[in-house]
N, C-alpha and C positions, 0 to 999 in steps of 0.2 A: 504494500500500500504506500502511496506517496505521502510525503510530508506536505501539509497544506498550511496556509497562513491562518493564524489565530487572531481574534479581535485584539486591538491594542488597548492599553490602559490596564489598571488594576484596582482592586477594591482594598480598602484598609483592613487590617486584621480585626477580627471580632473580639468579643469579650472573653474572659478566661473560660476555658472548656469545663472547668469544674463548677462554674456558677450554677446555682439551683434554678430550675424553671418550675418549681413546685407551685408557686403562687400564680402562674399564668394558666388560664383555662386551656384545655386541649384544642378548642377551635382556634384560639389565637395562635397557638404553637403550630398547628397545621397551616395556618395562613402565612406564618413566617417561612415555612418550607416552600410553599407555593410561590411566595413573593421572590424567593431566591432564584426561581426559574427565570424571572425577568432580568436579573443581573447576569446569570450564567445559564443560558438555555442548555438543556441536557445534551443536545446534539453538539454543543461546543466542547464538551468534554472529550470528544474524539479528535480534537485538533491539536497538532503539535507543530510549533514553529520555532526552529532553532535560530532563525534570523533575529529573534528577539534577545538572544544571548548577548550580554555585555562583554563576556570573555569566552574564549574557546574552552572545550572540555579539558584539554591538557593544562591550560593556565589555571583553571579552577582547581584541578588536582594538585598542581604545584603549590598553590596558595595554602594548601592544608599542611605543608611541611613544617610550618612554623610551630614550635613547641614539641616536635617529634625528635627522637634520637636520630641524628644525622646518619649514623652508620647503618641504621636499619631501613632508611627510606628506599634504597635500591631494592631491598627484598619486597617491599610493598609493591613497587612498580613491576617487579618480576612476577609476583603472584597475579597482579591484575592483567599482565600481558598473556597469561597462560591461555585464556579463552575469552570470548565475549561475556560468558557467564561470570567468570571471576572479575572481569572488568566491571560488570553491572553491580556486583556485590560491593566493590570498593568505591563506586562512583555515586553514592547517595547525594553528595554535594552537587554533582552535575545535574541530576534529575530535580533536585530541590530548586535550582536556579531556573530550570525550564518550566516547572510547575508554577513558580512564583511570577513568571513573566506574563501570565495570562490572568484574567479575573478569576476570583474564587467565590464560593457560595456564601462565605461567612458563617457557615454552620459548623461551629467549632467543637472539637473533641480533644482529648489528650491523645495526640498521635503517637503511635509507636515510632514513626519516623523512618524506619527501615524495614517495612513489613514485607520483605521478599519471602518467597515460599519456604526456603530453608531456615528462616528465622521463626518458624513454628516448630515446637517439639514437645516432648514429654519429660516430666520430672515429678519428684515426690512432693506432695503437699505436706504441711506439718503433721497431718494425720497419717502419713505414709501411704497415701493413695496416689496413683499416677494420674496426673492432669495434663491434658493437651492444651497448650496455650502459646502465646507469643513469648519470645525468649531473649530478645536483644533490645536494649533501650538507650543506647548511647546517644541517639538523635531525638529522643522523645521531647515533645513540646506541644502545647496547645496550638492547634491549627485546623485547617479545613478538612473535613472527613474524607473528601474525595481524593486528597493527595495520598493518603495511605492506601486507598482502594486502587488507585492507579499504579502505585509501586508494586502491589501484590499481583495485579492482573498482568502487568508487563513481565514480571519475573517468571510467570508461567510459560510465556512464549519463549523467553530467552533460555530457560532451562530445557524446554522441549526441544529447541533447536540444538542445544548442547548435547542432547542425548539422541539426536537423529530421529526424533518423532516428526511425522509429517504435519503439515499445516492444519489438516482437518482435526487431528487429535489435539493439537494445541488449542484450536478454536473451541472444541468441546470443553476442554478443561477451563478455559477462560469463562465461557458461558455458564458452566455449572457453578463456578466460584462466585460470579457476580449475582446469579439468581439466588444462590444460597445466602449471600449477604443481604439481598433485597428481602427475601422471605423472612429471615431472622430479624431484620430490623423492623419489619412490619409487626412481627410477633412481640418484640420488645416494646413497641409503641403502645401495645395494649396491656403490658405486664406491670404489676406492682414493682416499685423501685427496688424493694428488698429481694424480690425474686430475681431481678436482673443481677443484682450485686452478688448473690450467692450461686448463680448458675455456673456450673462447672462441666466441662466436657471431659469425662474420664476416659480411660483407655478402652473401656467396653463400647462407649458411644463412638469412639474413633474407628475401632476395628469393624463395627457393625456396618460401616459405609462400604467396606470392601466386598468383593464377590465371595461366595461361599468357599471357593477354592483358595482364595488368598487369606481368609481369616486365620486359619491355623498357622500359616506361614508367618503372618504379621504378629500374631500372639506369641509364637515361640521366639521370634527375633527380638521383640520388645522385652520379653522376660529375660532373655540372655543378656541383652545390653544393659538393662536396668540393674541386674545383679552385679555385673562387673563395674558399672560406672558409679561407684561409691568411693568414699575415702578408704574404706577397708579393701575394696577391690583394687585400688590403685597402688597399694603398697608394693606388690611384686613388680609392677611395671615402672613405677616412678621413683622408687627408693632403693637404697642399699645400706648396709651396715658398715660404718666406719668407726673404728675404735670403740665398738660397743654401742654406738648411737646411730639412729636412723638419719640418713641424709638423702636429699633429693638427688637423683642421678642427672648428670649433664647430658645434653643432646644439642651441641652447638649447631646453628645459632638459635635453635628454638628454646633451649633452656641452658642458661649459664649462671654460674655462681657469681656473687657480687664482691666487689672490693669493700674495704672497711667503711668508707664514707657512704656508699650506697646501701650497705647493709644497715648502717646506723639510721639512715633515712627510713628504711622499711620498718625497723623497730619503732621509730618515732610515729610513723603513720599508723601502725597497728595499735599503739597505745592510744593515740588520739581517736581513732575509729571506735574504739570500745565505748567512748562516751556518747556516741550516737545511738547506742542500743538501749532499749528499755532496761530497767534495773534487773528484772528477772532473767533477761537474756545475757546480761553481763555476768550474772551469777553462773550461768551455764558455761559461758566462754571461759571463765576463770578456772574451770575444772581442767582446762588444757594448758600446757606450757609451750612456749615458742621454741621450736627446734631448729628450723632451717628455712632459707628462702632463696629463690633463684629468680632471675629475670626471664620472662617468657616472650616469645613472638607468637601472636595468636591472630586468627582470622585473616581478613584481607584489608578492609578499610582501617582496621585498628593497628596495623603494623607500624611501628615507630613510636606509638604511644607507650608510656612506661607501664608495664604490666608485670606483676610479681606473683609468684606462686609461693605460698607460705605453708609450711608443715608444722602443725601443732600435734602434741602427743598427750594422750590422757593418762590413765593410771598405769598402763603398761604399753609395750611396743606394739601390741595388737589393737590399740585404740587410737588411731590417727584421725586428724581432721585437717583437710586441705581447704584453705581459703585463697581466693584470688583478689588481689588488690590491683585496681585498674585506674589509670589516669583518666580523668573526665575533662573534656574541653567543651566549648560552646557547641550546641546543636547546629548542624548545617542549615537549619531553618531560621535561626535567630537573625541572620543577615537580612532575611526577607520579612520576618514577622515581628521583629523586635526582640530584645533580650528576655531571657527567662526571668520569672519573678522571684527566683531563689538566689540567695547570696552566693552559693557555690554550685558549680556544675555537678559535683558529686551528689548533692542533695536533689538536684533536678532529676538525675537519673534514678536514684533510689525511690523518690516519691512517685515519679512517673511509672515505675515498675509496679509499685503497690497499687496505684490507681487502675492500671490496666489489667493486671493479672487477677484471676479469681483467688489464687493462693500463692503466697510469696515466701521464698526462702527466709527462715527465721533469723539468719545472720546478716541480712542485707543492711548495710549502713554506709556512712560516708564521713569524710573529714577533709581538712586542708593541711598540708605540710607547712612547716615553718618557712619554706621557700615560696609559699603561695600556690603551689600546685595542688589542684583538687583531685580527689580520688573517691571511688566508691568500692565497696567490698561485698563479696558474695561467696557462697560455697563454690568450690571448683567443680565438685561432682556430688550430686545428690540424686542418684538414680536418673540422671539426665540421659535421655535418648534423643540424639540429634539426628534428623533424617538424612539419609544418604541420597544424593541426587539420582544416581544410577538405579537405586532400589525403588525410589518413588516414581521415576519416569513412566514405567509401564502402568502405574496406577494413579497417574497424575490427576485424572478427572475426579476420582473419588477423594483423593487427598485434598484437592483444591476446594471441594465442597466443605470439608471440615475447616479449612483455613478461612473461607468466607464466613462461616458461622462464628468462629472465634473472633474475627475482626469486628463483626457486627456487635457481638457481646461487649467487646472492649470499648467500642464507640458509644454504645448505649449506656454503659456505666458512667461515662464522663461527659457525654453530650446530651442533646435533646433528641431521643429516638423518634418522637412524634414529628418533629420538624424535618428530620432527615428522611423519614419514611414518606412524608408528604412531598418532599422534593423529588424523591426517586419515582414515586407513583407506582401504578400497577402495570403499566405497559413495558415495552421493550426498549424505550428510548435510552435509558440509562445504561442498560446492558449492551446495547448495540454501540453506543458512543465509546464507552470505555473498552469494549472489545476492539473497535477500530484503532484506538490509540495504543492499545497494548502491542499490536503488530507494527504500527508506525514507529513507536518508540524502540521496539526491538531492532528494527532496521537502523534507527539512528545509533543505537548502542554498537552495532557492527561498525558503523562509520567512525564513531569515537574511538573504538578499540583499535582500528587501523591507524588512526591519527596518533595514538599513543605509540604504536609500533614504529611509525615513521619518525617520531621524536626520539625514540630510543636508537633507531638505526642511524640517524643523523648526529647522534652524540649530544643532543640537547638534554636528554635525560639518561641517567645511569640506572640500569636494571640488573638485578642479580637473582638467579634462580636458586632456590633452596631445596628443590625437588620435593616440595610439599604437594601431596596428592590432592589437589583441590579442583 
């Protein structure tokens, strides 16, 4: 599909996504949604116009190098160069600029900010049940609901192409995702607020979407992964015994031990983070002692940010707890929607995570180091099952339906489901328009990926492969 020109101009950001609409009658809230069609006709959601960019994609990516560890930036570009899919994963800032260049609905929610299809996964609730939910919140910010939906829909096409699925199967996946979002948003518009808040998609609801033949395969795969992906399950893979003490094993450049100054920084950050937890969770954390820490290289877009893996030990060597300390910078959307209302980026991420997810890791917290760098903290592994693109691709349509349902629930928790449902309506306009844009923007991602390759070939950018299988 060709890239066509979007309407010029933009609408100012709306009010905070968490603001209550409980005092506004439903008819008035439906009117708000219908009025938004005047500002942003649903058919215009299918329009992508990169001519509105103030900077090229490569320039946007380079501007993100500020605040990153210089020696790791080439790995970031190496991972992004691996395929259009890895490029898309690392280029949230590029898509944010393109989305912000056109008018938006002003129907605000707490955006995930990077709601691509593999940023949905399973992990344990505090009650030790497996929940299917969004899992990455580095870019979370109040913003227009349709931006999250567009990022998810486009990711389905990019991932489908990366796995050699034909256009028809990609189109089905996009349609089923968008219709699932529409159906669930309509349901949430009629639901009591507490029902929305407590709604949770557990592993059974996820697996039930697959064909009978795939259910047993999916159930067994999830059970094996969940059992291994815990702190106890990570001991054999991530630690060794040195002089009678557990130490994290190195795997340069992905995991490296720290010099004295950097280790002292991590110890300081860990101590400061403790104060962001409720008192009863500090009591639990204090049952563990600090043993070791390494610097990690994780993800695609996060490469170059300071990320540390911390090993804590309980009463004996068989009682470990891994925490991840991750640097938090401004959301890529703040340039377009205004700064976060939080004092620190770490708090923005942690609170956004709690707003969006049905159940959140009990150790999530944040702090600011003495050098002014913001961080947030979470468990490294807590029965987390992160989807594998090659495994999901043959079942992309079913998986995409679950993602659409989760995204609708997240938006209904933090925005006005009645207004959003009224904007979307009952017809196919919303689905058709975002379906069109998902293919158009996937085409543009291919173009941007090639431009990054040209910049690397010309020596404008240094890229380094770390053989990470992404």
